[in-house]
C-alpha positions as a Markdown table, in Angstrom:
| # | Residue | x | y | z |
|---|---|---|---|---|
| 1 | Unk | 34.9 | 61.6 | 100.6 |
| 2 | Unk | 31.4 | 61.4 | 102.5 |
| 3 | Unk | 29.6 | 62.9 | 100.1 |
| 4 | Unk | 31.3 | 61.0 | 97.3 |
| 5 | Unk | 30.8 | 57.7 | 99.1 |
| 6 | Unk | 26.8 | 58.3 | 99.3 |
| 7 | Unk | 26.4 | 59.1 | 95.6 |
| 8 | Unk | 29.2 | 56.3 | 94.4 |
| 9 | Unk | 29.5 | 57.9 | 90.4 |
| 10 | Unk | 30.4 | 55.7 | 88.0 |
| 11 | Unk | 33.3 | 58.2 | 86.7 |
| 12 | Unk | 34.8 | 61.4 | 87.9 |
| 13 | Unk | 36.1 | 64.0 | 85.6 |
| 14 | Unk | 38.7 | 66.6 | 87.0 |
| 15 | Unk | 39.7 | 69.9 | 84.7 |
| 16 | Unk | 42.8 | 70.6 | 87.1 |
| 17 | Unk | 42.8 | 73.4 | 89.6 |
| 18 | Unk | 42.8 | 73.2 | 93.5 |
| 19 | Unk | 38.9 | 72.9 | 93.4 |
| 20 | Unk | 39.4 | 69.5 | 92.1 |
| 21 | Unk | 42.0 | 67.8 | 94.3 |
| 22 | Unk | 39.7 | 66.7 | 97.0 |
| 23 | Unk | 37.1 | 64.9 | 95.2 |
| 24 | Unk | 39.9 | 63.7 | 93.1 |
| 25 | Unk | 41.6 | 62.2 | 96.2 |
| 26 | Unk | 38.4 | 60.7 | 97.3 |
| 27 | Unk | 37.5 | 59.1 | 94.0 |
| 28 | Unk | 41.2 | 57.5 | 94.3 |
| 29 | Unk | 40.5 | 56.3 | 98.0 |
| 30 | Unk | 37.2 | 54.7 | 96.7 |
| 31 | Unk | 38.3 | 53.4 | 93.3 |
| 32 | Unk | 36.3 | 55.1 | 91.4 |
| 33 | Unk | 37.4 | 55.8 | 87.7 |
| 34 | Unk | 38.9 | 59.2 | 86.5 |
| 35 | Unk | 39.0 | 61.1 | 83.1 |
| 36 | Unk | 40.9 | 64.7 | 83.5 |
| 37 | Unk | 40.9 | 67.2 | 80.6 |
| 38 | Unk | 44.0 | 69.5 | 80.5 |
| 39 | Unk | 43.7 | 72.7 | 78.9 |
| 40 | Unk | 47.0 | 73.8 | 78.3 |
| 41 | Unk | 50.2 | 72.7 | 76.9 |
| 42 | Unk | 51.9 | 72.3 | 80.5 |
| 43 | Unk | 49.6 | 70.9 | 83.0 |
| 44 | Unk | 48.9 | 72.3 | 86.5 |
| 45 | Unk | 49.9 | 70.3 | 89.4 |
| 46 | Unk | 46.6 | 68.6 | 90.1 |
| 47 | Unk | 46.0 | 67.3 | 86.5 |
| 48 | Unk | 49.9 | 66.2 | 86.7 |
| 49 | Unk | 49.2 | 64.2 | 89.9 |
| 50 | Unk | 46.1 | 62.8 | 88.9 |
| 51 | Unk | 47.5 | 61.7 | 85.2 |
| 52 | Unk | 49.4 | 58.9 | 87.0 |
| 53 | Unk | 46.2 | 57.1 | 88.1 |
| 54 | Unk | 43.4 | 58.5 | 86.0 |
| 55 | Unk | 41.9 | 56.0 | 83.5 |
| 56 | Unk | 41.8 | 58.6 | 80.3 |
| 57 | Unk | 43.2 | 62.0 | 79.7 |
| 58 | Unk | 42.1 | 64.4 | 77.7 |
| 59 | Unk | 44.3 | 66.7 | 76.5 |
| 60 | Unk | 44.0 | 70.2 | 73.7 |
| 61 | Unk | 47.4 | 70.9 | 73.2 |
| 62 | Unk | 49.6 | 68.3 | 71.3 |
| 63 | Unk | 52.6 | 69.4 | 73.5 |
| 64 | Unk | 50.9 | 68.4 | 76.8 |
| 65 | Unk | 50.9 | 64.8 | 75.4 |
| 66 | Unk | 54.9 | 64.5 | 76.7 |
| 67 | Unk | 53.3 | 64.8 | 80.7 |
| 68 | Unk | 51.4 | 62.2 | 80.5 |
| 69 | Unk | 51.1 | 57.8 | 79.8 |
| 70 | Unk | 50.8 | 58.0 | 76.2 |
| 71 | Unk | 48.5 | 54.6 | 76.5 |
| 72 | Unk | 46.0 | 57.1 | 77.8 |
| 73 | Unk | 46.2 | 60.4 | 76.2 |
| 74 | Unk | 43.8 | 61.8 | 73.4 |
| 75 | Unk | 44.0 | 64.8 | 72.1 |
| 76 | Unk | 40.6 | 66.0 | 71.8 |
| 77 | Unk | 41.2 | 69.7 | 71.8 |
| 78 | Unk | 39.2 | 72.4 | 73.7 |
| 79 | Unk | 35.5 | 72.7 | 74.1 |
| 80 | Unk | 34.2 | 76.2 | 72.9 |
| 81 | Unk | 30.9 | 77.2 | 74.0 |
| 82 | Unk | 28.1 | 76.5 | 71.6 |
| 83 | Unk | 27.1 | 80.4 | 71.7 |
| 84 | Unk | 30.4 | 81.1 | 70.5 |
| 85 | Unk | 30.2 | 79.2 | 67.3 |
| 86 | Unk | 29.9 | 80.5 | 63.8 |
| 87 | Unk | 29.7 | 83.9 | 64.4 |
| 88 | Unk | 27.4 | 86.3 | 62.6 |
| 89 | Unk | 29.4 | 88.2 | 60.1 |
| 90 | Unk | 26.6 | 89.7 | 58.3 |
| 91 | Unk | 24.5 | 91.0 | 61.5 |
| 92 | Unk | 27.9 | 91.7 | 63.8 |
| 93 | Unk | 28.3 | 95.3 | 62.1 |
| 94 | Unk | 25.0 | 96.2 | 62.5 |
| 95 | Unk | 24.6 | 95.5 | 66.2 |
| 96 | Unk | 27.6 | 96.9 | 66.9 |
| 97 | Unk | 26.9 | 100.1 | 65.0 |
| 98 | Unk | 30.3 | 99.7 | 63.1 |
| 99 | Unk | 30.9 | 100.3 | 59.2 |
| 100 | Unk | 31.4 | 96.9 | 57.2 |
| 101 | Unk | 33.8 | 98.6 | 54.8 |
| 102 | Unk | 36.3 | 99.4 | 57.2 |
| 103 | Unk | 39.1 | 96.6 | 58.8 |
| 104 | Unk | 38.4 | 96.0 | 62.6 |
| 105 | Unk | 40.7 | 95.3 | 65.5 |
| 106 | Unk | 39.2 | 93.3 | 68.3 |
| 107 | Unk | 41.2 | 93.3 | 72.0 |
| 108 | Unk | 40.3 | 91.4 | 74.7 |
| 109 | Unk | 42.3 | 91.1 | 77.8 |
| 110 | Unk | 39.6 | 88.6 | 79.4 |
| 111 | Unk | 37.1 | 89.4 | 81.8 |
| 112 | Unk | 39.9 | 91.0 | 84.3 |
| 113 | Unk | 41.3 | 92.8 | 81.1 |
| 114 | Unk | 44.8 | 93.9 | 80.6 |
| 115 | Unk | 46.3 | 97.4 | 82.2 |
| 116 | Unk | 49.5 | 96.9 | 80.0 |
| 117 | Unk | 47.6 | 95.6 | 76.7 |
| 118 | Unk | 45.1 | 98.8 | 77.1 |
| 119 | Unk | 48.1 | 101.4 | 77.9 |
| 120 | Unk | 49.8 | 100.5 | 74.6 |
| 121 | Unk | 46.1 | 100.3 | 72.8 |
| 122 | Unk | 45.5 | 103.7 | 74.2 |
| 123 | Unk | 48.5 | 105.1 | 72.6 |
| 124 | Unk | 47.5 | 103.8 | 68.9 |
| 125 | Unk | 43.9 | 104.6 | 69.2 |
| 126 | Unk | 44.4 | 108.4 | 67.7 |
| 127 | Unk | 46.1 | 107.0 | 64.7 |
| 128 | Unk | 44.6 | 103.6 | 64.3 |
| 129 | Unk | 41.2 | 105.3 | 64.4 |
| 130 | Unk | 41.8 | 107.5 | 61.3 |
| 131 | Unk | 41.5 | 104.2 | 59.0 |
| 132 | Unk | 40.2 | 101.4 | 61.0 |
| 133 | Unk | 37.6 | 100.5 | 63.9 |
| 134 | Unk | 38.8 | 98.9 | 67.3 |
| 135 | Unk | 36.3 | 97.1 | 69.5 |
| 136 | Unk | 38.3 | 96.8 | 73.2 |
| 137 | Unk | 37.6 | 94.9 | 76.3 |
| 138 | Unk | 39.3 | 96.6 | 78.9 |
| 139 | Unk | 38.0 | 94.6 | 81.7 |
| 140 | Unk | 35.7 | 95.7 | 84.2 |
| 141 | Unk | 38.2 | 97.3 | 86.6 |
| 142 | Unk | 39.9 | 99.1 | 84.2 |
| 143 | Unk | 36.6 | 100.5 | 82.4 |
| 144 | Unk | 36.4 | 103.8 | 84.8 |
| 145 | Unk | 40.3 | 104.8 | 84.1 |
| 146 | Unk | 39.9 | 103.9 | 80.5 |
| 147 | Unk | 37.0 | 106.4 | 80.0 |
| 148 | Unk | 39.0 | 108.9 | 81.5 |
| 149 | Unk | 41.8 | 108.6 | 79.4 |
| 150 | Unk | 39.9 | 108.3 | 76.4 |
| 151 | Unk | 38.3 | 111.6 | 77.1 |
| 152 | Unk | 41.7 | 112.9 | 77.1 |
| 153 | Unk | 43.3 | 110.9 | 74.4 |
| 154 | Unk | 40.4 | 111.2 | 72.0 |
| 155 | Unk | 38.9 | 114.6 | 72.6 |
| 156 | Unk | 38.0 | 116.3 | 69.2 |
| 157 | Unk | 39.1 | 113.4 | 67.5 |
| 158 | Unk | 37.1 | 112.9 | 64.0 |
| 159 | Unk | 35.8 | 109.2 | 64.6 |
| 160 | Unk | 35.8 | 108.6 | 67.7 |
| 161 | Unk | 32.6 | 106.4 | 66.9 |
| 162 | Unk | 34.8 | 104.1 | 65.7 |
| 163 | Unk | 35.6 | 103.0 | 68.7 |
| 164 | Unk | 33.6 | 100.8 | 71.1 |
| 165 | Unk | 34.8 | 99.8 | 74.5 |
| 166 | Unk | 33.2 | 97.2 | 77.0 |
| 167 | Unk | 34.3 | 96.1 | 80.4 |
| 168 | Unk | 32.5 | 92.7 | 80.3 |
| 169 | Unk | 31.6 | 90.9 | 77.0 |
| 170 | Unk | 28.6 | 88.3 | 77.3 |
| 171 | Unk | 28.6 | 85.5 | 74.7 |
| 172 | Unk | 26.3 | 87.7 | 72.2 |
| 173 | Unk | 28.6 | 90.3 | 72.5 |
| 174 | Unk | 31.8 | 88.4 | 72.0 |
| 175 | Unk | 30.5 | 86.5 | 69.1 |
| 176 | Unk | 29.1 | 89.5 | 67.0 |
| 177 | Unk | 32.7 | 91.2 | 68.1 |
| 178 | Unk | 34.4 | 88.2 | 66.5 |
| 179 | Unk | 32.2 | 88.0 | 63.6 |
| 180 | Unk | 33.2 | 91.6 | 62.7 |
| 181 | Unk | 36.8 | 91.4 | 63.5 |
| 182 | Unk | 39.4 | 91.3 | 61.0 |
| 183 | Unk | 42.6 | 90.7 | 63.5 |
| 184 | Unk | 42.1 | 89.8 | 67.2 |
| 185 | Unk | 44.5 | 90.5 | 70.0 |
| 186 | Unk | 44.3 | 88.6 | 72.9 |
| 187 | Unk | 45.8 | 86.8 | 75.9 |
| 188 | Unk | 47.1 | 83.0 | 75.8 |
| 189 | Unk | 44.9 | 80.9 | 77.9 |
| 190 | Unk | 43.6 | 77.9 | 76.5 |
| 191 | Unk | 40.1 | 78.9 | 76.0 |
| 192 | Unk | 41.0 | 82.4 | 74.6 |
| 193 | Unk | 43.3 | 80.3 | 71.8 |
| 194 | Unk | 40.6 | 78.1 | 70.8 |
| 195 | Unk | 37.6 | 80.6 | 70.6 |
| 196 | Unk | 40.2 | 82.2 | 68.4 |
| 197 | Unk | 40.6 | 79.3 | 66.2 |
| 198 | Unk | 36.9 | 78.2 | 66.2 |
| 199 | Unk | 36.5 | 81.6 | 64.6 |
| 200 | Unk | 39.3 | 81.4 | 62.2 |
| 201 | Unk | 40.5 | 85.3 | 62.9 |
| 202 | Unk | 44.0 | 85.9 | 62.5 |
| 203 | Unk | 45.3 | 86.8 | 66.3 |
| 204 | Unk | 48.4 | 88.3 | 67.9 |
| 205 | Unk | 48.6 | 86.9 | 71.2 |
| 206 | Unk | 50.5 | 88.4 | 74.1 |
| 207 | Unk | 50.8 | 85.7 | 76.6 |
| 208 | Unk | 51.3 | 86.6 | 80.2 |
| 209 | Unk | 54.8 | 86.5 | 81.6 |
| 210 | Unk | 54.5 | 84.6 | 84.8 |
| 211 | Unk | 52.0 | 81.7 | 84.0 |
| 212 | Unk | 51.4 | 78.1 | 86.2 |
| 213 | Unk | 54.5 | 76.2 | 84.2 |
| 214 | Unk | 55.1 | 79.3 | 82.0 |
| 215 | Unk | 51.6 | 77.6 | 80.2 |
| 216 | Unk | 50.7 | 81.1 | 78.2 |
| 217 | Unk | 53.7 | 81.3 | 76.6 |
| 218 | Unk | 54.0 | 77.5 | 75.6 |
| 219 | Unk | 50.0 | 77.8 | 74.4 |
| 220 | Unk | 50.9 | 80.8 | 72.3 |
| 221 | Unk | 53.7 | 79.3 | 70.4 |
| 222 | Unk | 51.9 | 76.2 | 70.1 |
| 223 | Unk | 49.2 | 78.4 | 68.1 |
| 224 | Unk | 52.1 | 80.0 | 66.1 |
| 225 | Unk | 54.1 | 77.2 | 65.0 |
| 226 | Unk | 50.5 | 76.0 | 63.2 |
| 227 | Unk | 50.9 | 79.4 | 61.4 |
| 228 | Unk | 47.3 | 80.5 | 63.2 |
| 229 | Unk | 48.9 | 83.8 | 65.0 |
| 230 | Unk | 51.8 | 86.1 | 65.7 |
| 231 | Unk | 53.2 | 86.1 | 69.2 |
| 232 | Unk | 54.7 | 89.4 | 71.0 |
| 233 | Unk | 56.4 | 88.6 | 74.2 |
| 234 | Unk | 55.2 | 91.1 | 77.2 |
| 235 | Unk | 59.0 | 91.9 | 77.1 |
| 236 | Unk | 58.6 | 93.4 | 73.8 |
| 237 | Unk | 55.4 | 94.7 | 73.9 |
| 238 | Unk | 55.7 | 98.2 | 73.0 |
| 239 | Unk | 53.1 | 100.7 | 71.1 |
| 240 | Unk | 55.3 | 100.7 | 68.1 |
| 241 | Unk | 55.9 | 96.8 | 68.0 |
| 242 | Unk | 52.3 | 96.2 | 68.2 |
| 243 | Unk | 51.4 | 98.8 | 65.5 |
| 244 | Unk | 54.2 | 97.4 | 63.0 |
| 245 | Unk | 52.1 | 93.9 | 63.3 |
| 246 | Unk | 48.5 | 95.5 | 63.6 |
| 247 | Unk | 49.6 | 97.5 | 60.0 |
| 248 | Unk | 51.4 | 94.2 | 58.6 |
| 249 | Unk | 48.5 | 91.8 | 59.1 |
| 250 | Unk | 46.0 | 94.9 | 57.9 |
| 251 | Unk | 47.7 | 95.1 | 54.7 |
| 252 | Unk | 48.3 | 91.9 | 54.2 |
| 253 | Unk | 45.1 | 90.0 | 52.9 |
| 254 | Unk | 46.7 | 86.8 | 51.7 |
| 255 | Unk | 48.5 | 86.6 | 55.4 |
| 256 | Unk | 45.6 | 87.3 | 56.9 |
| 257 | Unk | 43.9 | 84.4 | 54.5 |
| 258 | Unk | 46.5 | 82.0 | 55.2 |
| 259 | Unk | 46.4 | 82.4 | 59.0 |
| 260 | Unk | 42.5 | 82.1 | 59.1 |
| 261 | Unk | 42.9 | 78.8 | 57.1 |
| 262 | Unk | 45.4 | 77.6 | 59.7 |
| 263 | Unk | 43.4 | 78.8 | 62.7 |
| 264 | Unk | 40.8 | 76.7 | 61.7 |
| 265 | Unk | 42.6 | 73.7 | 61.0 |
| 266 | Unk | 44.0 | 73.9 | 64.7 |
| 267 | Unk | 40.6 | 73.6 | 66.2 |
| 268 | Unk | 39.2 | 70.7 | 66.9 |
| 269 | Unk | 35.4 | 70.7 | 66.4 |
| 270 | Unk | 33.3 | 68.2 | 68.4 |
| 271 | Unk | 35.6 | 68.1 | 71.5 |
| 272 | Unk | 33.0 | 68.0 | 73.9 |
| 273 | Unk | 31.2 | 65.5 | 72.5 |
| 274 | Unk | 34.3 | 63.4 | 72.1 |
| 275 | Unk | 35.0 | 63.8 | 75.9 |
| 276 | Unk | 31.7 | 63.4 | 76.7 |
| 277 | Unk | 31.5 | 59.8 | 74.6 |
| 278 | Unk | 34.6 | 58.9 | 76.6 |
| 279 | Unk | 33.2 | 59.7 | 80.1 |
| 280 | Unk | 29.8 | 57.7 | 79.2 |
| 281 | Unk | 32.1 | 54.7 | 77.7 |
| 282 | Unk | 34.0 | 54.5 | 81.0 |
| 283 | Unk | 30.8 | 54.9 | 83.1 |
| 284 | Unk | 29.5 | 52.1 | 81.4 |
| 285 | Unk | 32.5 | 50.1 | 82.0 |
| 286 | Unk | 32.3 | 50.4 | 85.6 |
| 287 | Unk | 28.9 | 49.9 | 86.0 |
| 288 | Unk | 29.7 | 46.3 | 84.8 |
């Protein structure tokens, strides 16, 4: 409250989460206009509360609109890092040391990885690598045990070089992996889904079973209703189910093309600029 009073900004922007709560409380007390952006289909507690007094509410998924005053909302989509837009398909294979003629599967569980996804992929690796390439972001905490497992499962495998493993991926590695990908397997966080949508890559989305308001599941089904992905719930996440969906997409070029177009249509380019323009407009209104 003291800091905000000394600065007295023309507008405060909230993204939700407990860290934004004290600042939003102070903004409300000081009557400073607030804009919030909700990334997920289901708002967290802070954004649900802040939406009651915010001047504007930007949302990424259309399903989030039912939680807010319809006169305040704007479907802006989710801002995507500029460094991740438009993957370099031509240079990706050379950068990664992969073969351009082979279909490529990219699995990402986020910076922490997903042990459940990792285990199912491990079961499939020996067979997948006979015909395809795999890029696998396993999470920094999982990389040591994954290396041990690989030494056992891929011992004497004739195509071990077709498998690339990362703990954490920087923006360049992520962009190149996206450029080389035929199909992506991912969790259902808003940033992950909108990254995939911006790349226009067909995907298999596996939402976390227990997330706030079940938002990952809702995010995933919003994406699949658009025709951009296949959803496998964790309760059904078994290697044979995953293998069936991977091979189905790898063997159906027309379906991949359709899903690619649906993903790009789902992505809203310029979301960051749209939100920024509204912030400036509200700030100028307050200045008067």
